[in-house]
C-alpha positions in Angstrom: 13.4 -37.2 -3.5 15.5 -34.5 -5.1 17.8 -32.4 -2.9 19.7 -29.2 -3.8 21.9 -26.9 -1.8 22.5 -23.2 -2.0 24.0 -20.3 0.0 20.7 -18.3 0.2 17.2 -19.6 0.1 14.4 -17.0 -0.3 10.9 -18.1 0.6 8.4 -15.9 -1.1 8.7 -14.0 -4.4 6.9 -10.9 -3.5 8.5 -7.4 -3.7 10.9 -8.1 -0.9 11.7 -11.6 -1.8 12.4 -11.2 -5.5 14.4 -8.0 -4.9 16.6 -9.8 -2.4 17.1 -12.7 -4.8 17.9 -10.5 -7.7 20.4 -8.5 -5.7 22.0 -11.6 -4.3 22.4 -13.1 -7.7 24.0 -9.8 -8.9 26.5 -10.2 -6.0 27.4 -13.7 -7.0 25.5 -15.5 -4.3 24.1 -19.0 -5.1 20.4 -18.2 -4.6 17.2 -20.2 -4.8 13.7 -18.6 -4.5 10.6 -20.6 -3.7 7.1 -19.3 -4.7 3.7 -21.0 -4.7 2.0 -18.5 -6.9 3.1 -16.1 -9.6 6.2 -13.9 -9.1 5.5 -10.5 -7.6 3.4 -11.5 -4.6 0.3 -9.8 -3.4 1.4 -6.3 -4.5 1.9 -7.2 -8.2 -0.8 -9.8 -8.6 -3.8 -8.8 -6.4 -2.8 -5.6 -4.7 -0.8 -2.4 -5.5 -0.6 -2.8 -9.3 -4.1 -4.1 -10.2 -5.8 -1.7 -7.8 -4.0 1.3 -9.3 -5.1 0.1 -12.8 -8.7 -0.1 -11.6 -8.4 3.3 -9.9 -7.1 4.9 -13.1 -9.9 3.4 -15.2 -12.4 4.7 -12.7 -10.9 8.2 -12.8 -11.1 8.3 -16.6 -14.7 7.1 -16.6 -15.7 9.7 -14.0 -14.1 12.4 -16.0 -16.1 11.4 -19.1 -19.3 11.1 -17.1 -18.7 14.6 -15.7 -18.2 15.9 -19.2 -21.3 14.2 -20.4 -23.3 16.0 -17.6 -22.6 19.3 -19.3 -21.5 20.8 -16.0 -17.7 20.8 -16.5 -15.9 24.1 -16.9 -13.6 22.9 -19.7 -16.1 23.3 -22.4 -16.0 19.7 -23.5 -19.3 17.9 -24.3 -19.6 14.2 -25.1 -22.3 11.5 -25.1 -22.9 9.5 -21.9 -20.0 6.9 -21.5 -20.4 3.3 -20.5 -17.9 0.8 -19.0 -17.2 -2.8 -19.8 -15.6 -3.9 -16.5 -14.7 -7.3 -17.9 -12.6 -5.5 -20.6 -11.1 -3.3 -17.9 -10.1 -6.3 -15.9 -8.6 -7.9 -19.0 -6.5 -4.8 -19.5 -5.4 -4.9 -15.9 -4.5 -8.6 -16.1 -2.4 -7.8 -19.2 -0.3 -5.4 -17.2 0.1 -7.9 -14.3 1.1 -10.6 -16.8 3.8 -8.4 -18.4 5.2 -7.5 -14.9 5.1 -11.2 -13.9 7.2 -12.1 -16.9 9.5 -9.2 -16.2 10.2 -10.3 -12.7 10.8 -13.9 -13.8 13.1 -12.7 -16.5 15.1 -10.6 -14.0 15.5 -13.5 -11.6 16.8 -15.7 -14.5 19.1 -12.9 -15.7 20.6 -12.7 -12.1 21.2 -16.5 -12.1 18.6 -17.2 -9.5 17.0 -20.7 -9.5 13.2 -20.5 -9.1 11.3 -23.4 -7.5 7.5 -23.4 -7.9 5.7 -24.9 -4.9 4.9 -24.6 -1.2 7.9 -24.6 1.2 7.8 -26.2 4.6 10.6 -25.9 7.2 12.1 -29.2 8.4 14.7 -27.3 10.4 16.5 -23.9 10.3 18.6 -24.9 7.3 16.3 -27.3 5.4 12.9 -26.9 3.7 10.8 -29.3 1.7 9.0 -27.9 -1.3 5.8 -29.6 -2.6 6.1 -29.1 -6.3 4.0 -30.3 -9.3 6.7 -33.0 -10.0 7.2 -34.1 -6.5 8.9 -33.2 -3.3 12.1 -31.1 -3.5 14.4 -30.7 -0.5 16.5 -27.6 -0.3 19.4 -27.0 2.1 20.7 -23.5 2.6 23.4 -21.7 4.6 21.0 -18.7 5.0 17.2 -18.5 4.7 15.1 -15.4 4.1 11.4 -15.5 5.1 9.4 -13.2 2.9 5.9 -14.8 3.0 3.9 -11.5 3.1 0.4 -11.0 4.4 -3.2 -11.9 3.7 -6.6 -10.1 4.2 -8.1 -10.4 7.7 -11.4 -12.3 7.7 -14.2 -11.4 10.1 -15.9 -14.3 12.0 -19.2 -12.7 11.3 -18.4 -12.1 7.6 -16.4 -15.1 6.3 -15.2 -14.7 2.7 -17.4 -16.4 0.2 -20.5 -15.6 -1.9 -21.4 -11.9 -1.6 -18.6 -11.3 1.0 -15.3 -10.5 -0.8 -11.8 -9.4 0.0 -9.8 -6.9 -2.1 -8.5 -9.9 -4.1 -12.0 -10.7 -5.4 -12.9 -7.1 -5.8 -10.1 -6.7 -8.3 -11.5 -9.6 -10.3 -15.2 -8.6 -10.6 -16.6 -8.8 -14.2 -19.4 -6.4 -13.4 -19.8 -3.2 -11.3 -22.0 -4.1 -8.3 -25.1 -1.9 -8.1 -24.7 -1.7 -4.3 -21.4 -2.1 -2.5 -20.9 -2.1 1.2 -17.3 -1.6 2.4 -16.5 -2.8 5.9 -13.4 -0.8 7.0 -12.6 2.8 6.3 -8.9 2.5 6.0 -6.8 3.1 2.8 -7.7 -0.2 1.1 -11.5 0.2 1.6 -11.6 3.8 0.6 -9.3 3.3 -2.5 -11.6 0.6 -3.8 -14.8 2.2 -2.6 -14.1 5.4 -4.4 -13.1 3.6 -7.6 -16.4 1.6 -7.6 -18.4 4.7 -6.8 -16.9 6.4 -9.8 -17.8 3.4 -11.9 -21.5 3.8 -10.9 -21.9 1.7 -7.7 -23.9 2.9 -4.7 -21.2 2.7 -2.0 -21.6 2.7 1.8 -18.6 2.6 4.1 -18.9 1.1 7.6 -16.2 2.1 10.0 -16.0 1.1 13.7 -13.8 4.1 14.7 -15.0 7.7 15.0 -13.6 8.6 11.6 -12.3 7.1 8.4 -8.5 7.0 7.6 -7.9 7.2 11.3 -4.1 6.5 10.9 -3.8 10.1 9.4 -4.5 13.4 11.2 -8.0 14.9 10.6 -6.6 18.0 8.8 -4.9 15.8 6.2 -8.0 13.7 5.5 -10.6 16.5 5.4 -10.4 16.9 1.6 -10.9 13.1 1.2 -14.0 13.1 3.4 -15.4 16.0 1.5 -14.8 14.1 -1.8 -16.6 11.0 -0.4 -19.7 13.1 0.0 -19.4 14.6 -3.5 -19.3 11.1 -4.9 -22.4 10.1 -3.0 -20.6 7.6 -0.8 -22.4 7.2 2.5 -20.1 6.9 5.5 -21.2 5.3 8.8 -18.7 5.8 11.6 -18.9 4.4 15.1 -20.6 1.5 13.4 -20.0 -2.3 13.5 -20.7 -4.9 10.9 -22.6 -7.8 12.4 -23.1 -10.1 9.5 -25.4 -10.7 6.5 -29.1 -10.7 6.5 -31.0 -14.0 6.1 -31.5 -13.4 2.4 -27.7 -12.5 2.1 -28.7 -9.3 0.3 -27.9 -6.8 3.0 -25.2 -6.1 5.6 -26.4 -5.9 9.2 -24.8 -3.1 11.2 -24.9 -1.8 14.7 -24.6 2.0 14.8 -23.6 4.3 17.6 -26.0 3.9 20.5 -26.7 0.3 19.9 -29.2 0.8 17.1 -29.4 -2.0 14.5 -29.8 -1.4 10.8 -29.5 -2.9 7.3 -27.5 -1.8 4.3 -28.7 -3.3 1.0 -25.7 -4.7 -0.8 -24.9 -7.0 -3.7 -21.3 -7.3 -2.6 -19.8 -6.7 0.9 -16.1 -5.8 0.6 -14.3 -6.5 3.9 -11.1 -4.5 4.3 -10.3 -4.5 8.0 -6.6 -5.1 7.7 -4.0 -7.7 6.8 -2.3 -10.4 8.8 1.1 -12.0 8.4 1.3 -15.3 6.6 3.0 -17.4 9.3 1.0 -20.6 9.1 1.5 -23.6 6.8 5.2 -23.4 6.3 6.4 -25.2 9.4 7.0 -22.3 11.8 6.7 -24.8 14.6 9.8 -26.5 13.4 12.0 -23.5 14.0 12.0 -21.5 17.3 11.6 -17.9 16.2 10.8 -15.1 18.6 7.6 -13.3 17.8 6.1 -9.9 18.5 2.4 -10.7 18.5 1.7 -12.3 15.2 4.9 -11.0 13.6 8.4 -12.3 13.4 10.7 -10.3 15.6 13.7 -8.8 13.7 16.6 -6.5 14.5 17.9 -3.5 12.4 19.5 -6.0 10.0 16.3 -8.0 9.6 17.9 -10.9 11.5 15.4 -13.2 13.4 16.2 -14.7 16.7 17.6 -17.8 15.0 21.0 -17.7 13.5 21.0 -17.8 9.7 17.4 -16.9 9.3 16.3 -13.4 8.2 12.7 -12.1 7.7 11.4 -9.0 5.8 8.2 -7.3 4.7 4.7 -7.7 6.0 5.5 -10.9 8.0 7.6 -8.6 10.3 5.0 -6.0 11.0 4.2 -2.4 10.1 4.5 -0.5 7.9 3.2 -3.1 5.5 4.5 -1.5 2.4 6.0 -3.0 -0.7 8.8 -0.5 -0.9 9.8 -1.2 2.7 10.1 -4.9 1.9 12.1 -4.1 -1.2 14.6 -2.0 0.7 14.9 -4.7 3.4 15.4 -7.4 0.7 18.2 -5.5 -0.9 19.9 -4.9 2.4 19.7 -8.6 3.4 21.3 -9.7 0.1 24.2 -7.3 0.7 24.6 -8.5 4.4 24.8 -12.1 3.1 27.4 -11.0 0.7 29.5 -9.6 3.6 28.6 -5.9 3.3 28.0 -3.7 6.3 24.3 -2.6 6.3 21.6 -1.7 8.7 17.9 -0.8 8.6 16.6 2.8 9.1 12.9 3.3 8.6 12.6 7.0 9.2 12.2 8.0 5.6 9.6 5.5 4.3 6.9 7.4 2.4 3.4 6.0 2.5 0.7 6.8 -0.2 -3.0 6.4 0.0 -4.4 6.4 -3.5 -7.8 7.9 -2.6 -9.3 10.9 -4.4 -7.5 13.2 -3.5 -4.3 11.3 -2.8 -2.5 11.3 0.5 1.2 11.2 1.1 3.1 11.0 4.4 6.8 10.7 5.2 8.5 10.9 8.5 6.8 12.1 11.7 3.2 13.1 12.0 2.3 16.4 13.6 1.5 14.7 16.9 4.8 12.7 16.8 6.8 15.8 15.9 5.3 17.9 18.7 6.0 15.2 21.2 9.8 15.7 20.5 9.7 19.5 21.2 8.9 22.8 19.7 8.3 22.7 15.9 7.7 25.0 13.0 4.9 24.1 10.6 4.5 25.3 7.0 1.3 24.6 5.1 0.8 25.7 1.5 -2.7 25.3 0.0 -2.9 23.9 -3.6 -5.6 26.5 -4.2 -2.6 28.9 -4.6 -0.7 26.6 -7.0 -1.1 27.4 -10.7 -0.6 23.8 -11.9 -3.2 22.4 -9.5 -5.7 25.0 -10.7 -5.1 23.9 -14.4 -5.9 20.3 -13.3 -9.0 21.2 -11.3 -7.1 20.0 -8.3 -7.1 22.9 -5.9 -8.5 21.0 -2.9 -5.4 20.0 -0.9 -2.1 21.2 0.6 1.5 20.4 1.3 2.7 20.6 4.9 6.2 20.5 6.3 7.2 20.0 9.9 10.6 21.0 11.3 12.4 21.5 14.5 12.1 25.0 15.7 15.8 25.3 16.8 17.8 24.1 13.8 15.0 23.7 11.2 15.7 20.0 10.6 12.7 18.6 8.6 11.0 15.9 10.7 7.9 15.1 8.6 6.1 16.0 5.4 2.5 15.4 4.4 0.4 16.3 1.3 -3.1 15.8 0.1 -4.3 16.6 -3.4 -4.7 15.3 -6.9 -1.6 13.5 -8.1 0.5 14.3 -5.0 1.7 10.6 -4.8 4.4 11.7 -7.3 5.8 14.1 -4.6 6.6 11.1 -2.3 10.1 10.7 -3.8 11.1 14.3 -3.0 9.7 14.0 0.5 11.6 10.8 1.2 14.8 12.2 -0.3 14.6 15.3 1.9 14.2 13.3 5.0 16.9 10.7 4.0 19.4 13.5 3.3 18.6 15.4 6.5 17.3 18.5 4.8 16.5 21.7 6.6 13.8 24.2 5.8 16.5 26.3 4.2 17.6 23.4 2.0 14.1 22.9 0.6 13.4 26.6 0.3 16.7 27.2 -1.5 16.1 24.5 -4.1 14.8 25.8 -7.4 11.5 24.0 -8.1 10.2 23.9 -11.7 7.2 26.1 -12.6 4.4 25.4 -13.1 4.3 22.1 -11.0 2.6 20.9 -7.9 6.1 20.3 -6.5 6.4 24.1 -6.0 4.0 23.5 -3.1 6.9 21.7 -1.3 9.1 24.8 -1.6 6.3 27.1 -0.7 5.5 25.1 2.5 9.1 25.4 3.6 9.1 29.1 2.9 5.9 29.4 4.9 7.5 27.7 7.9 10.4 30.1 7.7 8.0 33.0 7.8 8.7 34.3 4.3 6.0 32.7 2.0 5.8 34.3 -1.4 2.6 33.0 -3.0 0.2 32.8 -0.1 
């Protein structure tokens, strides 16, 4: 049995793990990273990147279909398009492969040793890795747990056959004629909208009174409107009960206890994600938990000395860029730098149509802290949005009423995901309404909506 020693052992090569390992290598720390699958984790392989590739392909196809209908205002006429989903998926896989190789190359460049296999704790300093060539024992001064998360499976709809998770949805070779989506959160709606644009008849089943319930209703209204335009049927206050006897329909219980069937070739279950805390010997180390998640402090330290944890395994928000920031911080702490974790400026993006962006406090959270000023600028008054046929949406800024410190920023609209960096930077730098309003924004861009929203909150809007 081979044994190696290192200063830092990283378990999991997802966004948080590989960033931590690379930064640690840059800082001269003897680092080993263990990964069972391909580098990049869920985000790169079966999540963020492949889903955005599919979403982009669906957007392009829908544009062409709209042009072929003869009803578009651009004066462009083409023949009816078709889609080869297998070719689309091959293109997506090519992107993922290039990024996989990129991550592997960066780890090697930083001097990080990669061990391929499944790690299991023996104690707080030692893991055994089951590799293709046998068992490898690794002893480390410090261990980072970055094992990520996995789709939640419903007892009434176990994965298999027509019941799929987002992972299988991103590997389909044909567009399902009828797709039922269980769960109206961001994953379900992102993929549901994409498949609807590709020609599927999509029905969304949501147990709560509305979809995208984690966002305020004003922000999600344009998305709900777009769902109807795409022919997506949305059932709220409805519960998925299982498959029909022939496995060709989803059984649902609607509001009031009425039962019904939704014909479906595929049933996509997107009811959330759970931390991966089983299978790697958690019982061998005594970590404090918060529900299913590992408890950490503001330096991502667990309750056990020498063990850190980051990313989805530590709870919400389950975002790749949160894990990346935590991973970089942990590497610098291990190197002896003084660092701590502040989550106030983590932007979140929902890649629906239109897109949603939030950063900082929501309207309800901001109001709970005292009197606030709100500035909302509609994209219908933005020249760039008009030229992109993307007028349906807005940018909204929330600030304290007394000193105008910006507390939260939200936007909904076509392509507003690219505004997330400006939103996060404004919050991180402690910007006031005057700071944003006084910053010259390029014209014509949708980013002008950010400045206009701040001006609106100050009572001196120019273009609305």
